[in-house]
mmCIF file of the C-alpha atoms, coordinates in Angstrom:
data_MODEL
# 
_entry.id   MODEL 
# 
loop_
_atom_site.group_PDB 
_atom_site.id 
_atom_site.type_symbol 
_atom_site.label_atom_id 
_atom_site.label_alt_id 
_atom_site.label_comp_id 
_atom_site.label_asym_id 
_atom_site.label_entity_id 
_atom_site.label_seq_id 
_atom_site.pdbx_PDB_ins_code 
_atom_site.Cartn_x 
_atom_site.Cartn_y 
_atom_site.Cartn_z 
_atom_site.occupancy 
_atom_site.B_iso_or_equiv 
_atom_site.pdbx_formal_charge 
_atom_site.auth_seq_id 
_atom_site.auth_comp_id 
_atom_site.auth_asym_id 
_atom_site.auth_atom_id 
_atom_site.pdbx_PDB_model_num 
ATOM 1  C CA . UNK A 1 1  ? -7.113 -17.878 6.307  1.00 0.00 ? 1  UNK A CA 1 
ATOM 2  C CA . UNK A 1 2  ? -4.034 -19.483 4.770  1.00 0.00 ? 2  UNK A CA 1 
ATOM 3  C CA . UNK A 1 3  ? -4.666 -17.565 1.556  1.00 0.00 ? 3  UNK A CA 1 
ATOM 4  C CA . UNK A 1 4  ? -4.734 -14.283 3.475  1.00 0.00 ? 4  UNK A CA 1 
ATOM 5  C CA . UNK A 1 5  ? -1.410 -15.060 5.187  1.00 0.00 ? 5  UNK A CA 1 
ATOM 6  C CA . UNK A 1 6  ? 0.095  -15.996 1.819  1.00 0.00 ? 6  UNK A CA 1 
ATOM 7  C CA . UNK A 1 7  ? -1.111 -12.715 0.322  1.00 0.00 ? 7  UNK A CA 1 
ATOM 8  C CA . UNK A 1 8  ? 0.393  -10.726 3.218  1.00 0.00 ? 8  UNK A CA 1 
ATOM 9  C CA . UNK A 1 9  ? 3.695  -12.602 2.822  1.00 0.00 ? 9  UNK A CA 1 
ATOM 10 C CA . UNK A 1 10 ? 3.814  -11.773 -0.908 1.00 0.00 ? 10 UNK A CA 1 
ATOM 11 C CA . UNK A 1 11 ? 3.101  -8.096  -0.210 1.00 0.00 ? 11 UNK A CA 1 
ATOM 12 C CA . UNK A 1 12 ? 5.872  -7.994  2.422  1.00 0.00 ? 12 UNK A CA 1 
ATOM 13 C CA . UNK A 1 13 ? 8.369  -9.560  0.010  1.00 0.00 ? 13 UNK A CA 1 
ATOM 14 C CA . UNK A 1 14 ? 7.457  -7.086  -2.740 1.00 0.00 ? 14 UNK A CA 1 
ATOM 15 C CA . UNK A 1 15 ? 7.699  -4.205  -0.254 1.00 0.00 ? 15 UNK A CA 1 
ATOM 16 C CA . UNK A 1 16 ? 11.120 -5.484  0.901  1.00 0.00 ? 16 UNK A CA 1 
ATOM 17 C CA . UNK A 1 17 ? 12.430 -5.702  -2.675 1.00 0.00 ? 17 UNK A CA 1 
ATOM 18 C CA . UNK A 1 18 ? 10.989 -2.263  -3.532 1.00 0.00 ? 18 UNK A CA 1 
ATOM 19 C CA . UNK A 1 19 ? 12.389 -0.757  -0.325 1.00 0.00 ? 19 UNK A CA 1 
ATOM 20 C CA . UNK A 1 20 ? 15.808 -2.300  -0.985 1.00 0.00 ? 20 UNK A CA 1 
ATOM 21 C CA . UNK A 1 21 ? 15.934 -0.540  -4.367 1.00 0.00 ? 21 UNK A CA 1 
ATOM 22 C CA . UNK A 1 22 ? 14.626 2.796   -3.077 1.00 0.00 ? 22 UNK A CA 1 
ATOM 23 C CA . UNK A 1 23 ? 16.687 2.979   0.125  1.00 0.00 ? 23 UNK A CA 1 
ATOM 24 C CA . UNK A 1 24 ? 18.876 0.309   1.767  1.00 0.00 ? 24 UNK A CA 1 
ATOM 25 C CA . UNK A 1 25 ? 17.934 1.687   5.199  1.00 0.00 ? 25 UNK A CA 1 
ATOM 26 C CA . UNK A 1 26 ? 14.205 1.259   4.563  1.00 0.00 ? 26 UNK A CA 1 
ATOM 27 C CA . UNK A 1 27 ? 14.849 -2.184  3.094  1.00 0.00 ? 27 UNK A CA 1 
ATOM 28 C CA . UNK A 1 28 ? 16.782 -3.177  6.212  1.00 0.00 ? 28 UNK A CA 1 
ATOM 29 C CA . UNK A 1 29 ? 13.919 -2.081  8.457  1.00 0.00 ? 29 UNK A CA 1 
ATOM 30 C CA . UNK A 1 30 ? 11.457 -4.234  6.519  1.00 0.00 ? 30 UNK A CA 1 
ATOM 31 C CA . UNK A 1 31 ? 13.963 -7.119  6.580  1.00 0.00 ? 31 UNK A CA 1 
ATOM 32 C CA . UNK A 1 32 ? 14.220 -6.843  10.370 1.00 0.00 ? 32 UNK A CA 1 
ATOM 33 C CA . UNK A 1 33 ? 10.424 -6.919  10.641 1.00 0.00 ? 33 UNK A CA 1 
ATOM 34 C CA . UNK A 1 34 ? 10.354 -10.063 8.492  1.00 0.00 ? 34 UNK A CA 1 
ATOM 35 C CA . UNK A 1 35 ? 12.983 -11.708 10.714 1.00 0.00 ? 35 UNK A CA 1 
ATOM 36 C CA . UNK A 1 36 ? 11.025 -10.811 13.872 1.00 0.00 ? 36 UNK A CA 1 
ATOM 37 C CA . UNK A 1 37 ? 7.809  -12.112 12.329 1.00 0.00 ? 37 UNK A CA 1 
# 
């Protein structure tokens, strides 16, 4: 279970970095979701 959570965390970080490069607005949305989570 811990491995699955770690994998999800890595995917979220990669998505946040990718989103930040593509569009700051999209990156901010993902960042907010990470803060809430």
